[in-house]
N, C-alpha and C positions, 0 to 999 in steps of 0.2 A: 504494500500500500504506500503511495507517495506521501511524503510529508515535507513541510516547508523548511527551507534553509536559507537564511539571508546570505547574499553573496559576500565575498571577501573583498576588501578594498585597501590597496596599499596607498598610504599617505605620502606625499612628496615631502621628505624630511627637510630639505633646504627651504622650501616654501614655508614649512611649519616654523622653522627657526626665525625666519624673517618676519612673518606676519602673525604667528600664533593662530593662523586660520588654516582650514583644510584645503587641500587641492580638491578638484571636483571631477575626477574621472567618472565615466559612465559605468553603471552596474546593471546587471540583469535583475529583473523583478522576480520575486518568489513565485512559485507555481500558482497559476491562476485558480481562483475558486477556493483557496485555502487561506487561513490566517495564521500569523506567527504563533507558535505555541505559548501558552502561559508559562511553561517552563521548558525552554528549548533544550534539545539534546545537544545542539551545536556540534563542534568538532570532537568533543570528548564525551561520547555517549556512555553514561555511567548507569543506565538502566539496562539490565541484561536482555539482549535479544528481542527488543520490540520496537516498533515504530509507532508514532502517534500522529493522528490526523485530527484536525478540528473541522467538523463539517457543519453545514447549515442544516439544522433539524427543526422543522417548523411544526411538528405535531405538538399541540399545546398540552397534551395530557401527561407527557412524561419526557424525561431525558432518556435516551437510549444508551445504555452502558453495558455492552456485552462483557460479562465477567464469567468465565467458565460456562459460557452458553446460557447464562441466566440474564434476563432482561430486568434491570433494576429500575424501579419507579422512584422518583424523588420529587417532593414538593419544593425542594430548595437545593441545598448543597449536596454533593455526592457523599457517600458514606465515609467516615473517618478512615484515613489510611489509603484512600484512593490516590494513585500516583500523580494525577493531574488536578489542578484547581481550575474551576470554571466560575462564571458569574452565576450565582444562585438566584433563584426566583421561585415564587409559588405559582401555581397553575393560573390563577386569575391574572396575576401580573404578566405572565408570559403571553396569555391570550391578548392582553392589551398591547404588548410590545410587538405583536405580529404586524401591527399597522405601521411600525416605524422602519426607516431605511437601514437601521443598524442592528437588525434582528440577529445578525451573525454573532453579536456579542454574547447572546444567550446560547452558547455553543454546546455541542455534544462532544465529549472527549472519548474517542474510540481507541481501545487498546487491542493489539494483536500480537501473537507470537510470544507468549511467556511474560506475564506481568510480575517480575521479580525485581525488587529494589535491593541494593546492597545494604548490609547492616553496618554498624560501627566497626566491625572486625573485618569487613570485606577489603581485599587488597585493591589497589588502583588497577583499572582495567588496562588491557594491552593497548587499546586505542589511545589512552592517556599517555602511556609510556612513549608512544611514537611521536608525541607532540612536545617533548621536553625542551626542544631547542627554542631559544628566545626569538621573538619576532620584533617588529618595529611598528611605529605608528602611534598616534595620539588619539585618545578617545576624549571628546568634549561632551559633557553632560550638562544640560540646562535644568536647574533646580528652582522650584518656585520660592522656597523659603529664603528671603534675604535677611531674616531676623533670627538666624541661628544664634545660640548662646556661646558655645565654646566647642572645640574639637577635642578637649580633654574628656575621655570617656567617663571618668569617675565624677566629673562635675556637670556634664551635659544632661539635659532633660529632653531634648528634641530628637524625634525619629529622623528627621532630615539631616541633622548633624551627624547621625550615625551612618548615613549614606556615605559620608566622607571618611570618618575615622575608623570604620570597620576595616578599611583597607590598609591602615597604618598599624593597627594594634591586633595582635593575635589573641585568640581565646583559648582557654584550657580545653573546652569541649565544643564541638559543633553539632549541628543537626543535619541528617540527610533529608531527602524529600518526604520521607514518611515520619519525620520527627524522631528518628532513632538517634541515640547518642553515637558520636564519632570522635575518636581521639584527636585532640589538637596538641597544645603544649603539654597536656596531661595524657599519659599513656594508659593509666588505670586509676580507678576511684573505687574505694571500698568503704562501706559504712559499718559502724558498730551495730550491735543488735538493736539498740534503741535509737539509732540514727542521730545521736547527739555528737558523734565524732566521725569525721571522714578522713581517710588517709589517701592522699593524692600522690601518685608516682609520676614524675616529670621527665620530659626529654632532656638529654644531656648534650645536645648538639645545636642549641639555639643561641644566637647572638642578636643583640639589639643593633639598631642602626648606628649607634655610637661605638660599637665594638665591644660593649660590656656583655657579660654572659648572663643567661637566664638560669637562675638557681632557686632552690627552696627559700633561701633568705630573701631573694627579690620578690618571690610570690607572697611571703609573709608581709613584706613592706607594702605590697599592693593592697592586700586585704585590710591591713591596718589603716591605710590611707583612705580607702573607700568608707570606712566607718568613722574616721576622724571628723568631728564636727566642723573643723576648719575647712574641710573640703567642700562642705555644703552640698553633699551628693544628693541628688533628687531621684536617681535611678539605681546606681550601683550600690549605694549604702543600704537602701531598703531590700535590695535583692539578696543581701547577705543575711537577712533575717536576724536571729538572736545570736549572732556571732559574738563570741567572748574572747577569742584569741587563737593563735597558731603556734605550733611547736615544730622547729626545724629538726628533723631526725638526721638527715644527711643532705648532701647537695641536691639530690633528686627525690627526696621524700618529705612531705609536709603533713602534719596532723592538724586538722582544723576542728575547733570545738564550738558547739552551740549550747546555749542555755536550755533550749527545748529541742525536741527531735525535728529534723529538717530533711525529710525524704526527697524533696524536690531540689536539693542543693545542686546536683549535676545539671538539672535543667536550667537553674539560675545561671550557672557558669557558661551556658551557651549564648547568653545575651551579649550583643555588641557592647553594651555599657560596662561589661565585665572585662573589657580588653586590658591586656597587661602592659604596663608602661615601664620604661627604664628607670630603675631606682637612681642610677648614677645621674641621669639627666634631670630628674626631679630635684635631687639634692643640689645640683649645679645651678639650675635655673629658678628654683623656688617658686614664688608666685607667678613667675613668667614662663612656667612650663608650657602653657598654651601657645607660646610663641616658638617653642622648639618641637614639641610633639614627636618624641623619640619612642618608637615601638620596635617590634620585631617582625612586622607584617610584610606582605609582598610589595608594598609601595612605601616610599619615603616622602615625608612632608618636605616641600621645597619652598613654597611661598604662599602668602595670602594677601589679597587686597580686600580688606573687610567689606562685606556686603556686595562684593563684585565677583571674585573668583579665588579658588584655591588650586594650586598646582602640585601634583604628586609625580614622583619619578620611580621607575621600577627599582626594586631591590634585587640586584643581580646575584646576590649571594643566597637568596631565598631557596631553601631546599627542605623545608620541614612542614609543608602544608598538609592539611588533612586529606584523607583518601577520597573525599568527595570531589576534589579538584585534580587537575593534571599535575604531574610531578615537575619540580623545578620552578624557576622564576615565572612571573606572569608573561603573557604574550605581548602585552602592550608595553611600549617604551615609557609612556607618560599618560597621565589622566588630568584633565582640566575640568573642574566643577565651576560652572558659571551660575550665579544666582540672579534670576530674572523673575520678578514678581508678576508682571503682566502676561496673561495667557496668550494674547495675540503676538507679543514679541517672541515668546518661546516657540510658538507655532511657526512663525515666519523664519526664525533661525533654523528650525528643523527642515523646513521646505527648501531653503537656500543651500543647505549643507554646511552652514556655519557651525551648527551643533548636530551631533549624531544621535543623541538620545535626549528626550525631555520627559519630565514627570508631569503628573496631573493634567493630562489632556482633558479638557472639558467635554462632557458627554455630547454637547451640541457640535463639537468639532471632530468627533470620532469618525464620521463618514468622510469628512474632508481629508483626514490623515490616511485612512485606509484606502481612499480612492486615488491617492497620489501614487504613481508608479514607483517612486523612490522611497516611500515610507510605509510603515505598517504599524499596527497597534498591538501591544502586549498588555494583558491584564492579569492582576493577581488580587483576588478578594482578601481583604483583611478580615477573615471570617470570624474572629473571636468577638471583637468589641464593636458595637454600633457607635456611630457618631450620635451624640445626643445631648441632653441637657442634664447638668448636675445642679441640684438646688442647694443653696446655702440655708441650712436649717436653723441658724442662730440669728439671722437678720430679718426684721419685719419687711413685708408681710409673709415671706416664705418660711418663717419659723412656725407658722400655723399649717398643719397638715392639710387643712381644707383648701388653702391657697394652692398648695402643690397639686392636690387632686384636681382642683378646678382648672389649673394650667393644662394638665395632661388630657382632661376631657375636651379641652378646646382645640387640641392639635389634630389636624387632618393629615396624617402621614402620606396617604395616597396622593393628596393634592400636592404636597411638597415634592414627592417623587416625580410626578408628571411635569410640574412646572419647572423645577430646577434641574432634575437629573434625567428627564426624558425617559424614565423607566429603566435606566441602566443600573442604578444603585437600588438593590432590594430594600424594601421597607423593613424597619426593625421595630419591634414592640417592647424590647427590653434592652438593657445595656450589653447583654450577651446576645449573640445572633444565632439564628437557626442553624442546625446541622453540626454544631460543635458539641463535644462531650460535655455532659452535665447540664445542657440546656433543658429547661423545664417549660414546655409549651403551655402548661396549664395556666400560666400567669399572663398569657398574651392578651386576653380579653378583660383584664382587670380594670383597665382604663380605656375603653373604646371611645372613639370620637362621638361625643354627646354634648353639644353646646348647651342644650337645655339643662342638663345636670350640672354643667359648669356654672351657669347662671344661678341655679339653686344654691350651690355652695357659697358663691360670692355674696348672695343676699343673706344667707345664714350668718356670714361673717359681719354683716352690717353695711355692705356696700350696695345700698339701695338707690342712692341718688345718681343721676346721670347728667353730666354737664353738656354744654353746647357742642363740644367736640366728640361727644359719644362715649366719654370715659366715665367709669363709675367713681363715686366719691363717698367718703365716710367722714363725718365731722368736718366737712369743708376741704378735705385733702383728697387729691386725685389718687386712684389706685395705680401706682407706677411700679414696674419692675425694672431693675438695672441689669443688663445682660452684657457679659464680657465675651468677646470672640476675637479671632485673629483674621488678618486679611486673606482674601482669596475666595473663589466661587464656592468651594466646599463649605465655607463657614459663613460668609456674608449673605449669600443668596438664600439659603434656608432660613436665616434669621429674619430676612425681609418678609418671607412668606409667613413665618410664625408671627411676626409683628402684625400683619394684616389679619390673621386668624384670631389672635387674641383681642384685637380691637372689636371684632364682632360680638364678643361677650363683655366688652367694656374695660379691658385691661390695657393700659398704656405700657408698651414694651420698648424701652429705651436701649438701643443697640450701641455698644461702645466697641469700635474696632480698634484693637490695641496691638502693640508689638507682642510677640510671643513671650518675651522675657517679662514685660510688664504684666501681662495676663497671668503668668505663672506666679509671680511674686504677689500680685494683688489677690488672687484667689487663695493662695496658701496662707496668707495672713489671717490670724484669728480675729482681726478687727475689720475684715473685708466688708465693704458696704455693697457688694454685688449680690444680687439675688440668684442669678443663674449664670452659668458659663457653658460654653461648648466643651464637651469632653470627647476624647478619642485617643486610644492607644491600641497597641496590638501585642499579643503574645500567644503562642500556640497552646498555652495552658492557662485556664482562667484563674487558677489559684493565686498566682503571684500578683496579677492585676488587681483582683478583688481585695487582697490583703493590703496592697498599697493604697487603694482608694477608700477603704472603709474601716480599716483597723485604727483604733484610737492612738496607737503609737505613731501614726503618720500625721496626726494633727499638726498643723503648721508647715506641712510639706505637701503631700499629695492628697490628703483627705480634705478635699474642697467642700464637702458637704458639712464639715464640722460635726459629724455624727459620732457619738461615742456611746457604745452599748455593750455591756458585758457579755450578753448572750452571743451577739454577732462576733465580738472579739474571740471568744472561745471557739466558735465554729470555724472562723477563718484560720486560726492557728492549727486546729485539728486537720484541716484540709491540706496543710503543708507538712504535717508531721507523719501522715500515713501514705504509703504507696499503694494501698489496696483500692483499686478503682471502684469497686462496688460501694465501699464505705465512703469514698470521696463523692460519689454520685448522690448519696443520701445527704452528706454534709452540704453540698452546694445547692441541693434542692431547698434546704432550710435557709441557706444564705439568700437565695433568690426570693424566698417567701418574705423574709424580713425586709429586704430592700424594697420590694413591691408594696408590702402592706404599709410601710412607712413613707412611701412615695419619695424615695431619696433621689431617683433619677429617672429620666425618660429617654428611651431609645427612639431615634428618628429614622435613620437609614443605615444600612450596612455599608461600611466604607470599602471602596475598591480602588486599588492602585492602577491607573491607566497610563501607560508610558507610550510615547511615540518613538519609533526606532527607525533609523535609516537602514536602507537595504545594504549599506556598506558594512554593517555590524554583524558579526557572527559570534555565537556562543553566549549571548546575553540571556539571563534567566532570573528568577526570584528564589529567595530562600524561604523556609517555613515562616519567617517573620514578615514576609511580603516585602523584604528589602531587596534592592537590586544587587545581583552578583556580577562582578566584572572581572574576576580573576581569570576566567577562561575565555574572556572576550578577545577577539582580534578584529582589526579593521583592514580590509584589503580591497583591491580593485575587483 
């Protein structure tokens, strides 16, 4: 069965040096009628013995997924563990989308000839070994977020910052396409019987970009730094859970201790925010480490023009990558990340060849990108967490549960989906999305669109007067909610539709478009005067996310709801302590019950990463975090 492959494109290196722009040789278009894979096999096919095709399947009643001859029906995402990720949808939404020109996005992923993915112990494939020689060329990537915080993984909070620093800093453990653990800087990890102590065995052949060696002492320094309050870690620190310290056994062995059991510790180590930094560089540069960014990864940090671009250069000595990648150094000679907020500017740069990959293609532009003979679209659903609303439960009027309930009954998710996302982004009814483990669909209808019920709740609160502008009042004060969000269509446009929907029931929704850093700091503060904020993150396992967002220990950092509840705290920690999936399912059903019964947050839509990719790019794919993988990428004619 044929499958798409973007053609290779050799960049003119002298032209690159003079202008930092690409040459524009012609390339062939991928096979007609197919779209580029959500996870391309590229040149290094690491799924054993099968090809994948994405076909237009317009039967609205099911996705066709031949697995061992069985036709799997799905109202949304494919079963967990399915090797390819697609745009999920329920049947009603799919029927609606048949009227749209980009129905191909709701694709069927067809597997043939042996669906077996490598495990963490699987060796690199022979096809990978044949590609060990270094290539040349520069990959230029256009990223929407101009308001990144830092590229220090221990201090950063932003996913799009991780797009950059994940290429500079190696991790101890990686995930394959089925979210199985794969050895990185750690070759083995073993827990004590109660999972309060983990023993990590480390590689002995790793050097940082400054020439210093990676050892157990360096790893202990990293863990201590993540937990140091001076680091102000918003991601890495919480991922370490109840870490109490580390003991260096020898150069390649470290014992890590936790106050409470931590069964998900290996999973936490797979996060890009757990990247390992050079101790020597941190001690040398101190607070200015973010200007040095010394890791052991496949690319070295070269330069940064803040808010404009970051330049990385291949680490020619790199030979310790995980088995999910090809052996040896990266194919690319250099990578340039350019930060371009405006969607049209990013699209134009992709179309002219100035940039070879862009993120966050607006749904309205998908057909435009796919219809261009020199570009195509790749998509990866961030299937765990919905984009949605987080309520501040300590600031009036959202400190009253009736206000939060009235808000959720006033939201028409289907209208938001059709107006803003043209049906491309699936509707979400909770902060977890359909199709992921531990999702409990029984809570989906707890807050249906019901403006009449919303009005009843508001009047019950005393908001019975209506002013000339149509807003409700109580004791002469307008019912106003202050909302924090960041720039961009995925955040601003839904807020505008929600603003109109809330006005129908008499709520004034004041939208504050803020820099990401200001939004993070403002919502984290216990004195925050925002009532609501856009929320959205991603992790292949819900436990770590839910713990960060709702455990009382994260008040003042990631717990924007300001919610503190002993029962919820206990459940969240139990979910991290046990590795028993059946027990965890029961735990997270209870967690979802508490979140929904107390109206702590409202899912709006399931986030999807939509990237535009030049036909000159080969080997580009997504990891299980829905982050772009560029280590196997090459650009050729």
